[in-house]
Steps between C-alpha positions, in 0.01 A plus 500: 500500500270334251198717591652829376278513194187370669221750579447579868149357507638159407753478788378285787591480866683175426710675227610758754568239768715292264726797430569594863840400639314312775286294261661177620420573863173492697361834614597581861253434780659743743695824450689632801553877495761620746564852643130573541461613139139482391576482127621227268723720278397325176641171628353203313174685431357231271604213723375631834136565398379245760801502730455571871719789617661506843646838607751521784679802647817291527776599260629237256850467656332421836246250357570152639345153495272578793354791307437276201315264731287793625410589142412140420284473815316817396455360149360173632229688698376678187200402289628478141226640270681535165290801411171366641310623799555195720289352775542779755412793274294758680601374844728731693668331791824594676739223591659630821770232511603576142523869577719430804724268295538759221577777748781290649 
């Protein structure tokens, strides 16, 4: 790595990004976490900063195409904020249909 002798205050975000093994790929929009685990286990920490996370109780061997479609449908209903507050900040409103869909 060419940056070995460079001081830490001169290393940029782009320098770090270029040296990741995923540098040639876009960051993921959606991360699906199976088995109900509410942690990311250090998986792609840099790359998932603005990724939406979908958690399902279903175990990976039982995860099928229909479950992927459920995750995508959930993702499509979300307001992507990329670290901002978004339009609905401060408003608390329950979506009964979404809760029913998530509960199965």
